[in-house]
C-alpha positions in Angstrom: -12.7 58.3 20.4 -16.1 56.7 20.6 -16.3 55.0 17.2 -14.4 51.8 16.3 -10.8 52.8 15.6 -10.1 49.9 13.2 -6.4 50.1 14.1 -5.6 46.7 12.7 -7.3 47.6 9.4 -5.3 50.8 9.3 -2.0 49.0 9.8 -3.0 46.4 7.2 -3.8 49.1 4.7 -0.5 50.8 5.2 1.5 47.6 4.8 -0.5 46.8 1.6 0.5 50.2 0.3 4.1 49.3 0.9 4.9 50.6 4.4 7.4 48.4 6.1 8.5 50.6 9.0 6.5 52.2 11.8 7.8 54.8 14.4 5.4 55.7 17.2 5.6 59.4 18.2 4.2 59.5 21.7 5.1 59.0 25.4 5.2 55.2 25.4 5.2 52.1 23.2 1.6 51.0 23.5 0.9 51.5 19.7 4.1 49.8 18.9 3.0 46.7 20.8 -0.4 46.9 19.0 1.4 47.2 15.7 3.6 44.2 16.4 0.6 42.2 17.5 -1.2 43.1 14.3 1.7 42.3 12.0 2.3 38.9 13.6 5.2 37.1 12.0 5.9 39.6 9.2 9.6 39.5 9.1 10.2 42.4 6.7 8.3 45.0 8.8 9.7 46.9 11.9 7.9 48.9 14.5 9.7 51.0 17.1 8.7 53.6 19.7 10.4 57.0 20.0 9.9 57.1 23.8 9.4 54.5 26.5 8.0 54.9 29.9 10.6 55.1 32.7 13.5 55.1 30.3 15.9 57.9 29.5 14.4 59.9 26.6 17.7 60.2 24.7 18.4 56.4 25.0 14.9 55.5 24.1 14.8 57.7 21.0 18.2 56.5 19.8 17.2 52.9 20.3 14.1 53.4 18.2 16.1 55.1 15.4 18.7 52.4 15.5 16.0 49.7 15.1 14.7 51.5 12.1 18.3 52.0 10.7 19.3 48.4 10.9 16.0 47.5 9.1 16.9 49.7 6.2 15.3 53.1 7.0 17.5 56.0 6.1 18.5 58.0 9.2 20.5 61.2 9.0 23.2 60.3 11.5 25.4 63.1 10.4 23.1 65.6 12.2 23.4 63.6 15.4 27.2 63.2 15.3 27.9 66.8 14.0 30.8 68.3 15.9 31.8 65.1 17.6 34.6 64.1 15.2 32.9 60.8 14.4 33.4 59.4 10.9 32.2 56.6 8.9 34.3 53.4 8.7 34.1 51.1 5.7 33.1 47.5 6.6 35.6 44.7 5.8 35.7 43.3 2.3 35.8 39.7 3.6 32.8 37.7 4.5 31.3 37.9 8.0 32.4 34.8 10.1 30.6 35.8 13.3 34.0 35.8 15.2 35.0 38.4 17.8 38.5 39.9 17.7 38.7 41.6 21.0 41.5 44.2 21.4 44.2 43.1 23.8 43.8 44.6 27.3 45.9 47.6 28.1 45.5 47.0 31.9 49.3 46.9 32.4 50.1 50.1 30.6 49.4 52.6 33.4 52.2 53.7 35.7 50.9 53.3 39.3 54.2 53.5 41.0 53.9 57.3 41.3 50.8 56.7 43.5 52.8 54.4 45.8 51.3 51.2 44.3 52.7 48.1 42.7 51.3 47.1 39.3 49.1 44.0 39.7 50.0 42.8 36.1 46.5 41.3 35.6 43.8 42.1 33.0 41.2 42.7 35.7 43.4 44.4 38.4 45.5 47.4 38.0 47.4 47.8 41.3 48.4 46.1 44.6 49.5 47.5 47.9 50.6 46.1 51.2 48.5 47.6 54.0 50.4 49.5 56.7 50.2 48.2 60.2 49.3 44.6 59.1 50.3 41.9 56.7 47.2 42.5 54.7 47.1 43.1 50.9 44.7 45.2 48.8 44.4 44.8 45.0 42.3 47.3 43.0 41.0 47.4 39.5 38.5 49.0 37.2 36.2 46.9 35.0 33.9 47.9 32.2 32.5 46.6 29.0 34.6 49.2 27.1 38.0 48.0 28.6 37.0 44.4 28.9 34.6 43.8 25.9 34.8 40.0 26.1 32.7 40.2 29.3 29.7 41.2 27.2 29.6 37.5 26.0 28.6 36.5 29.6 24.9 37.3 29.4 22.1 35.8 31.6 18.6 37.0 31.9 19.2 39.8 29.5 22.0 41.2 31.7 25.8 41.1 31.5 27.1 39.5 34.6 30.7 39.3 35.8 31.3 35.5 35.7 31.5 33.5 38.9 34.8 32.1 37.6 36.0 35.7 37.4 35.7 36.0 41.1 37.7 32.8 41.5 40.3 34.3 39.2 40.5 37.4 41.4 40.9 35.2 44.5 43.7 33.2 42.9 45.6 36.4 41.9 45.2 37.7 45.4 46.5 34.4 46.8 49.6 34.8 44.6 50.1 38.3 46.0 49.8 37.1 49.5 51.8 33.8 49.1 48.8 31.5 49.4 48.6 28.7 46.9 45.0 27.5 47.6 41.6 29.1 47.8 40.3 27.1 50.7 36.8 28.7 50.5 35.1 31.2 48.2 31.4 31.9 48.7 29.6 34.1 46.2 27.1 36.5 47.8 26.0 39.0 45.3 26.4 39.1 41.5 28.1 42.0 39.7 26.0 43.5 36.9 28.0 45.3 34.2 26.2 48.0 32.2 27.2 49.5 28.9 28.7 53.0 29.3 29.7 52.6 33.0 32.6 51.2 34.9 32.9 49.6 38.4 35.8 49.9 40.8 36.9 46.5 42.2 38.7 45.8 45.5 40.2 42.5 46.6 41.2 42.6 50.2 43.3 40.0 51.9 43.6 40.0 55.7 46.6 39.2 57.8 47.4 35.5 58.3 46.0 33.7 61.4 47.9 31.1 63.4 47.5 28.5 60.7 48.5 30.8 57.9 45.0 31.3 56.6 43.9 34.7 55.4 40.4 36.1 55.0 39.4 37.3 51.6 36.7 39.8 50.5 35.8 41.0 47.0 33.9 44.3 46.7 32.8 46.8 44.0 31.0 50.1 43.5 30.3 52.4 40.6 33.5 54.0 39.5 31.6 57.3 39.0 30.2 57.3 42.5 33.1 57.3 45.0 30.8 58.3 47.9 28.6 55.2 47.6 29.0 52.2 49.8 30.9 49.1 48.6 29.0 46.0 47.7 30.3 42.7 48.8 30.4 40.0 46.1 32.4 37.2 47.6 34.1 36.1 50.8 36.6 33.4 51.4 39.7 32.1 53.0 43.2 31.6 51.4 45.8 29.1 52.7 49.4 28.5 51.8 49.5 24.9 50.9 48.4 23.4 47.6 46.6 20.1 46.9 46.2 18.1 43.8 43.3 15.8 42.7 44.8 13.0 40.6 43.4 12.6 37.1 44.9 10.2 34.7 44.0 11.5 31.2 46.6 9.3 29.3 43.7 7.6 27.5 41.3 10.2 26.1 38.4 9.9 26.1 38.6 7.5 29.1 37.8 3.9 28.6 34.1 3.1 29.1 33.0 6.7 28.7 29.9 7.3 26.5 29.9 10.3 24.2 27.2 13.0 24.7 25.4 14.9 21.9 26.1 18.6 22.2 24.2 19.6 19.1 22.4 22.9 19.8 23.8 23.0 23.3 24.5 26.7 23.3 21.4 27.7 21.2 19.2 27.8 24.3 21.6 30.1 26.2 22.5 33.8 25.9 26.2 33.2 26.0 28.3 34.9 23.4 31.1 33.1 21.4 33.8 33.4 24.0 31.8 31.6 26.6 30.9 28.7 24.3 34.0 26.7 24.9 32.6 23.2 25.6 33.8 21.1 22.6 33.0 17.5 23.6 31.7 15.6 26.6 31.4 12.0 27.8 29.8 10.3 30.8 30.7 7.3 32.9 28.7 6.6 35.9 28.7 9.7 38.2 31.6 11.2 36.2 31.5 13.6 33.3 34.6 14.2 31.1 34.8 17.3 28.9 37.1 18.9 26.4 37.3 22.6 26.5 38.9 25.3 24.3 39.0 29.0 24.7 37.4 30.4 21.5 39.2 33.2 19.6 42.8 34.2 20.3 44.4 31.6 22.5 47.2 34.0 23.6 44.7 35.9 25.7 44.8 33.0 28.0 48.4 33.7 29.0 47.3 36.9 30.7 45.2 35.0 33.3 45.8 32.4 35.9 42.9 30.5 34.3 40.8 32.4 31.8 37.2 32.8 33.3 35.6 31.9 30.0 37.5 28.6 29.8 36.6 27.6 33.3 33.0 28.6 32.7 32.9 26.1 29.9 33.8 23.4 32.4 30.8 24.5 34.5 28.6 24.0 31.5 29.4 20.3 31.6 27.8 20.2 35.1 24.5 19.9 33.3 25.3 16.3 32.6 26.0 15.4 36.3 22.9 14.1 38.1 22.6 16.7 40.8 19.6 17.8 42.9 17.4 20.5 41.2 19.5 20.2 38.0 16.3 20.7 35.9 16.1 24.2 37.3 19.6 25.2 36.0 22.4 25.4 38.5 24.7 28.3 39.3 28.0 28.3 41.3 27.5 29.1 45.0 30.8 28.2 46.8 34.2 26.9 45.8 36.2 24.8 48.3 39.8 23.5 48.0 40.8 25.2 44.8 44.5 24.8 43.7 45.9 26.1 40.4 48.9 24.1 39.3 49.7 25.9 36.0 48.6 29.2 34.4 47.7 30.4 30.9 45.9 27.3 29.6 43.9 27.7 26.4 42.7 24.1 26.2 41.7 21.7 29.0 40.6 18.2 29.6 38.3 18.0 32.6 36.8 15.4 34.9 33.7 16.4 37.0 32.6 13.9 39.6 29.5 14.0 41.9 30.7 14.9 45.4 27.2 15.4 47.0 23.6 16.0 46.1 24.5 19.5 44.9 28.3 19.4 44.7 30.9 18.3 42.2 34.7 18.0 42.3 36.8 19.2 39.3 40.2 18.1 38.0 41.6 19.6 34.9 44.8 18.9 32.9 46.2 20.3 29.6 46.2 18.3 26.4 49.6 16.8 27.4 48.2 15.5 30.7 49.9 18.1 33.0 47.8 19.2 36.0 46.2 22.6 35.7 43.4 22.9 38.3 42.0 21.0 41.3 38.6 21.8 42.9 37.7 19.7 45.9 34.1 20.9 45.9 32.0 23.3 44.0 28.5 23.7 45.5 25.7 24.8 43.2 22.2 26.2 43.7 19.2 26.4 41.4 19.1 29.5 39.4 15.3 29.8 39.9 15.9 30.2 43.6 17.4 33.6 43.0 16.0 34.9 39.8 17.5 37.8 37.9 14.3 39.9 37.7 15.8 43.1 36.4 19.0 44.9 35.8 20.7 46.5 38.8 23.1 49.3 38.7 26.7 48.3 38.2 28.5 48.1 41.5 25.3 48.2 43.5 23.5 45.3 45.2 21.5 43.2 42.7 19.4 40.2 42.9 21.6 37.4 44.4 22.3 34.4 42.1 23.6 32.3 45.0 23.3 32.0 48.7 26.0 32.8 51.2 26.9 30.4 53.9 27.5 33.3 56.4 24.6 35.4 57.7 25.3 39.0 57.1 22.8 40.4 59.6 23.9 41.6 63.0 20.5 41.0 64.4 19.7 37.3 64.3 16.6 37.0 66.5 13.5 39.2 67.2 12.9 40.3 70.7 10.3 38.0 72.2 9.3 40.0 75.3 8.6 43.5 76.5 12.0 43.4 78.3 13.7 42.3 75.0 11.9 45.1 73.2 13.0 47.7 75.8 16.5 46.4 75.5 16.5 46.7 71.7 15.1 50.3 72.0 17.7 51.1 74.6 20.5 49.7 72.4 19.3 51.9 69.6 19.6 55.0 71.7 23.3 54.3 72.3 24.0 54.2 68.6 24.7 57.0 66.2 22.3 57.7 63.3 24.1 55.5 60.8 24.4 52.6 63.3 20.7 52.9 64.2 19.7 52.7 60.6 21.9 49.6 60.1 20.5 47.9 63.2 16.9 48.5 62.0 17.9 47.4 58.4 19.4 44.2 59.8 16.2 43.6 61.8 14.0 44.0 58.8 16.1 41.9 56.4 16.6 39.1 59.0 12.9 38.8 59.7 12.2 38.8 56.0 14.7 36.1 55.3 13.3 33.9 58.1 9.7 34.3 56.9 10.6 33.6 53.2 12.5 30.4 54.3 16.0 31.6 53.3 18.9 30.2 55.3 20.4 33.6 55.6 19.9 37.2 54.5 21.9 37.3 51.2 18.8 36.4 49.1 16.8 39.4 50.4 17.7 42.3 48.2 16.8 45.3 50.3 16.1 47.5 47.3 13.6 45.1 45.7 9.8 45.3 46.2 8.4 43.0 48.8 6.2 41.4 46.3 9.1 40.6 44.0 10.9 39.1 46.9 8.1 36.6 47.3 5.9 38.2 50.0 2.2 37.5 50.1 -0.5 38.8 52.4 0.1 36.4 55.3 3.9 36.9 55.2 3.5 40.7 55.2 1.1 40.6 58.2 3.6 38.3 60.1 6.5 40.7 59.3 4.5 43.6 60.7 3.7 41.6 63.8 7.4 40.7 64.4 8.6 44.2 63.9 5.9 45.6 66.2 7.2 43.2 68.9 10.8 44.0 68.3 10.4 47.8 68.3 7.4 48.4 70.5 5.8 50.4 67.7 2.2 49.9 66.5 2.8 49.4 62.8 -0.2 50.3 60.7 -1.9 47.8 58.4 -0.3 47.8 55.0 3.0 49.4 56.1 4.9 46.6 54.4 3.5 47.1 51.0 3.2 50.9 51.4 6.9 51.2 52.2 7.8 49.2 49.1 11.0 47.5 50.0 13.1 46.5 53.1 15.1 49.8 52.6 11.8 51.8 52.5 10.5 50.0 55.6 13.8 50.6 57.5 13.4 54.4 56.7 9.9 54.4 58.0 10.9 52.6 61.3 13.8 55.0 61.8 11.5 58.1 61.3 8.8 56.7 63.6 11.1 55.8 66.4 12.7 59.2 66.1 9.3 60.8 66.4 8.4 58.8 69.5 11.7 59.7 71.1 11.0 63.4 70.6 11.6 63.9 66.9 9.1 64.9 64.3 7.6 62.7 61.7 8.2 64.4 58.3 5.3 65.2 56.0 4.5 62.1 54.0 5.4 59.8 56.8 2.9 56.9 57.4 1.1 57.5 60.7 0.7 54.7 63.2 -1.9 54.2 65.9 -5.5 53.1 66.0 -8.1 54.1 63.4 -9.9 57.3 64.3 -13.6 56.9 65.1 -14.7 59.4 62.5 -12.4 58.3 59.7 -13.7 57.0 56.4 -12.3 53.6 57.2 -14.1 53.4 60.5 -17.4 54.6 59.1 -17.2 52.0 56.3 -16.2 49.1 58.6 -18.8 50.0 61.1 -21.5 50.2 58.4 -20.8 46.8 56.9 -20.5 45.3 60.4 -24.1 46.4 61.1 -25.3 44.9 57.8 -25.6 48.2 56.0 -23.2 47.2 53.2 -25.0 48.9 50.4 -25.2 52.2 52.3 -21.5 51.9 53.1 -20.7 51.4 49.4 -22.8 54.3 48.3 -20.9 56.5 50.8 -17.6 55.5 49.2 -19.0 56.2 45.7 -20.1 59.6 46.9 -16.6 60.4 48.2 -15.1 59.2 44.9 -17.3 61.7 43.0 -15.2 64.4 44.6 -11.9 63.1 43.1 -10.3 63.9 39.8 -11.3 61.7 36.8 -10.1 61.0 33.3 -12.1 60.3 30.1 -9.1 58.9 28.1 -5.8 57.3 29.0 -4.0 60.1 27.2 -4.9 62.3 30.2 -2.8 60.1 32.5 0.8 60.8 33.2 1.5 57.1 33.1 -0.4 53.8 32.8 -0.4 51.5 35.8 2.9 49.7 35.8 2.9 45.9 36.2 4.7 44.2 39.1 6.7 41.1 38.0 5.9 38.2 40.3 7.4 35.2 38.4 9.7 34.5 35.4 9.9 31.4 33.2 10.4 30.3 29.6 6.7 29.5 28.6 5.6 31.3 25.5 2.6 33.1 27.0 2.9 35.6 29.9 0.3 35.8 32.6 -1.1 39.3 33.2 -3.2 39.3 36.4 -5.8 42.1 36.9 -6.3 43.2 40.5 -9.7 43.0 42.0 -11.3 46.4 42.6 -11.6 46.0 46.4 -9.9 48.3 48.9 -7.9 45.4 50.4 -7.1 43.9 47.0 -4.2 44.6 44.7 -1.3 42.9 43.1 -0.4 41.2 46.4 -3.5 38.9 46.0 -1.6 37.0 43.3 1.6 36.5 45.2 1.0 33.0 46.4 -0.5 31.8 43.1 2.4 33.2 41.1 5.0 31.4 43.3 4.0 28.1 41.6 4.9 29.5 38.2 8.5 30.6 39.1 10.9 29.0 36.7 8.2 28.0 34.3 6.2 31.1 33.2 6.3 34.9 33.4 3.6 36.4 35.7 2.9 40.1 36.0 0.2 41.7 38.1 -1.5 45.0 37.2 -2.7 47.5 39.9 -5.9 49.4 39.1 -5.6 53.1 38.6 -7.0 55.3 41.3 -6.1 53.3 44.4 -2.9 55.1 45.0 -2.9 58.6 46.6 -3.1 61.3 44.0 -4.3 59.2 41.1 -7.3 60.0 39.0 -10.3 57.7 38.6 -12.0 56.5 35.4 -14.8 58.9 34.5 -16.9 56.1 33.1 -17.0 52.3 32.3 -15.4 52.9 28.8 -12.4 54.6 30.4 -12.2 51.9 33.0 -12.1 49.0 30.5 -9.8 50.9 28.2 -7.1 51.7 30.8 -7.0 48.0 31.8 -6.7 46.9 28.2 -3.9 49.3 27.4 -2.1 48.5 30.7 -2.3 44.8 29.9 -0.9 45.4 26.4 2.0 47.3 27.9 2.7 44.5 30.4 2.7 42.0 27.5 5.4 44.0 25.8 4.7 42.5 22.4 4.6 38.8 23.6 1.6 36.4 23.7 -0.3 37.0 26.9 -3.0 35.5 29.1 -5.4 37.7 31.0 -6.1 36.4 34.5 -8.4 37.6 37.2 -9.7 36.4 40.6 -13.2 37.2 41.6 -14.2 40.7 40.3 -10.7 41.0 38.9 -11.8 38.3 36.4 -14.7 40.4 35.4 -12.3 43.3 34.5 -9.9 40.9 32.7 -12.7 39.6 30.5 -13.9 43.1 29.8 -10.4 44.2 28.8 -10.0 41.2 26.5 -13.2 42.4 24.7 -11.8 45.9 24.4 -8.6 44.7 22.9 -10.4 42.5 20.3 -13.2 44.9 19.4 -11.0 48.0 19.2 -7.7 46.8 17.8 -8.3 43.3 16.7 -5.8 41.9 19.2 -6.8 38.7 20.9 -5.0 37.4 24.0 -3.9 33.8 24.0 -6.6 33.1 26.6 -8.5 34.5 29.6 -8.6 32.7 33.0 -11.3 33.5 35.5 -10.6 32.4 39.0 -13.9 31.8 40.8 -15.4 34.8 39.0 -19.1 34.7 39.9 -20.4 37.4 37.6 -19.1 39.7 34.9 -21.0 42.8 36.0 -21.9 42.0 39.6 -25.5 43.2 39.4 -27.6 42.7 42.5 -30.3 40.9 40.6 -28.1 38.0 39.5 -28.8 35.8 42.6 -25.3 36.2 44.2 -25.0 37.6 47.7 -22.4 40.2 46.8 -23.2 42.2 50.0 -22.6 39.1 52.1 -19.2 38.5 50.4 -18.2 42.1 50.8 -19.1 41.9 54.5 -17.1 38.7 54.9 -14.1 40.1 53.1 -13.8 43.1 55.5 -15.0 41.6 58.8 -14.2 37.9 58.9 -10.7 38.1 57.5 -8.3 38.5 60.4 -6.1 41.3 59.0 -5.4 43.3 55.9 -2.1 43.4 54.2 -2.7 46.9 53.0 -3.9 50.1 54.7 -7.5 51.0 54.0 -6.7 54.6 53.0 -9.2 57.1 51.8 -7.9 56.7 48.3 -8.3 52.9 48.3 -11.8 53.0 49.9 -13.1 55.7 47.5 -11.5 54.0 44.5 -13.4 50.8 45.4 -16.6 52.8 45.6 -16.1 54.1 42.1 -14.8 50.9 40.5 -17.8 48.9 41.9 -20.2 51.4 40.2 -18.2 51.1 37.0 -18.2 47.3 37.2 -22.0 47.3 37.3 -22.1 49.6 34.2 -19.6 47.8 32.0 -20.6 47.3 28.3 -18.8 44.0 27.9 -17.8 42.9 24.4 -17.3 39.2 24.2 -13.9 37.8 23.2 -13.2 34.9 20.9 -10.2 34.0 23.0 -10.4 30.6 24.8 -11.6 31.0 28.4 -10.9 28.9 31.4 -13.2 29.2 34.4 -11.9 27.6 37.7 -14.8 27.3 40.1 -14.6 26.5 43.8 -16.6 23.6 45.2 -16.5 24.8 48.8 -18.6 27.6 50.3 -16.8 30.7 51.5 -19.2 31.7 54.3 -20.2 29.2 57.0 -23.8 28.3 56.8 -24.1 29.1 53.1 -24.5 26.0 50.9 -21.8 25.1 48.5 -22.5 25.5 44.8 -24.6 22.7 43.3 -23.4 20.5 40.4 -25.3 22.5 37.7 -23.8 25.8 38.9 -20.3 24.3 39.0 -20.4 23.1 35.5 -22.3 25.9 33.8 -19.9 28.4 32.2 -20.3 32.1 33.0 -19.4 33.0 29.4 -20.2 31.0 26.3 -17.9 28.2 25.2 -15.7 28.5 28.3 -13.9 25.5 29.7 -14.9 24.9 33.4 -12.7 23.2 35.9 -14.0 22.7 39.5 -11.4 22.7 42.3 -11.6 21.8 45.9 -11.2 25.2 47.4 -13.2 28.2 48.6 -13.2 31.7 47.1 -10.3 33.0 49.1 -8.2 29.8 49.6 -8.1 29.5 45.9 -5.4 32.2 45.7 -3.9 31.4 49.1 -3.4 28.0 50.7 -5.0 26.1 47.8 -3.3 28.2 45.1 -1.2 25.2 44.0 -4.3 23.5 42.8 -5.4 26.5 40.7 -1.8 26.8 39.3 -1.7 23.2 38.3 -5.1 23.4 36.5 -4.0 26.6 34.7 -0.7 25.2 33.6 -2.1 22.0 32.3 -4.8 23.8 30.3 -2.4 26.5 29.0 0.2 24.0 28.0 -2.3 22.0 26.0 -3.7 25.2 24.5 -0.2 26.5 23.5 0.7 23.1 22.0 -2.4 23.1 19.9 -1.7 26.6 18.6 1.9 25.6 17.8 0.6 22.6 15.8 -1.7 24.8 13.8 
């Protein structure tokens, strides 16, 4: 399509004609996002996609039809349910009161005696058994949203999480089984994500008593439908026989001198469902907080538990009013110490929380009659932003940790520091079986990653998550590569950290490479190590720019790119470039960062900058198409700008968004903003250009682009990515396309952050006129004490502060209008 599409006009004409529902028939939801952007705040119009990239087709289609159905569109559900026995059910004749009437659990109904087990008589656990040959105990259960629908009310970050208080409930029940009246310690290591339609098997294991009577405790889970998968540890702890009580005189309620707190709208800013909204009143007195709690719904459900997790969770909500360190980031339970339950089945509580440390509280709870119910000597909390929930994990599998563990899980705690140490590590590997070898390498990778990221232990390094999402930047990836090279004796290639994707992926590569050096064979697709070959494209390019023949080197790459497949329209692509989430936060506008079209650039270049937005604003980074092996390249400048525009729209997912680009990435971000506005009438909230020196990078603009290219590849110590043939040739094509861009101006506000320091030694810094002259009309210019590369590295905090200040003011002005 080469003429103006007038998409916004078309949507407007349809709505004027009475259309109030749109269903996109296509492979993704790009047009749905466009339609939502065009419709704005129109409350009586719905837009839904039939399919979504990387989602199950049946689920995506049914979700789209359901969205239309609840908006009033007639859907022939009888065809879908034909032959299933499903039938329509009349809705109640009484008014909706937004109350949940959960069916009573049937957890006790099954007969487990025939399997040699004892009924656990608990809603979350089905059976208990004494372990042969020891005094240990094992309790087992099966948990799902179908059998325990009330758990669906415990939602955080868009996911249903098994509550932290639920793990304490399991520990208390295990203590009862083992004759232990106090949970001396319970440390949460990994959250348990519950998904609709699936169940998890749960095990609570209690060890034999030690000399003092203490017993070790472990809580694990795995998918109930995958019995061969490994178990995931969620909590560890210690149970002891004796019970302790924290005295709490609640004869006068509320206590004398306590000031009431306003709870109006308290739960409106959370995702908790009704059952987990039990905080009824609260008062404060010095470093104490007093709270009144009630289990919503049917109180007789409380009798089934030692202490219902939803009721105790409500007590934790009152922690918000205790002045603790990092309280503004939102705190989550980390470890319980000295927990004694004095009575079970409470449906209402009066609670006192007292500050016991900079991140710790003590808890004492009584029933309305003043009888003791619960004593917690110490509950340590951690900021929720420190371990963000960045995406749903499979039930029963490791997910992003919401709290740190006090015990390092790795078996390798230090990296070999000498050749002898390296040889010793390699020798030790040869004595291990394949599974043990993989575990030792896995522990090495995760331990090094945790140390470099500043974590006190390994529990916050999810081995399945992308290194970028874990918080890696270019410098950290290079240092990890160096440490692993020292530890294993391997020569790890540049970029292996990002190329392998995750700690698990890097472990697999190390295992394969070590096997090859010991006589095995590197499978096809393995990443080769060793020095760069003299006649490789990378060596030819680097040698060329080192000798000052930068333009000839670039022309060579462009010639190679001409041999690669191309696309004229995004419809020819199997998928649009998928954004990588780098930060999450509540701000209204999401930052969508466009990668620079250089061979050593990519989404990783925004890692350090995005770290300053964690907890305040969503940040996603877009890779450019063609840089990965097997990807096609844009055939021309129109296709190049169009693919970035559509990818950015997909990354925005219907929300307000800000396009951000560093250096030539800013040029592409600005061009994409023009495409969005001129083609579909969609304007981003803003565009931010981070030391972007030109929009089209033409050689007659007075900027030494060749000198900057030479510096970028020769003066920078190391590259965080491998300079593959695909990356180098893609740079050659994109630089040509950048020069040929037909840029449409955008009416979106533009912020230009310009560096005051010179990048290259001997080159004068920009003069005052250049610093304050905008690159694009009407842009706001903000100088910053940084150079072109430090702006997104060691000086990235300065850039982030300027961006956030400007965007906050801009969003506030939009809200006022």
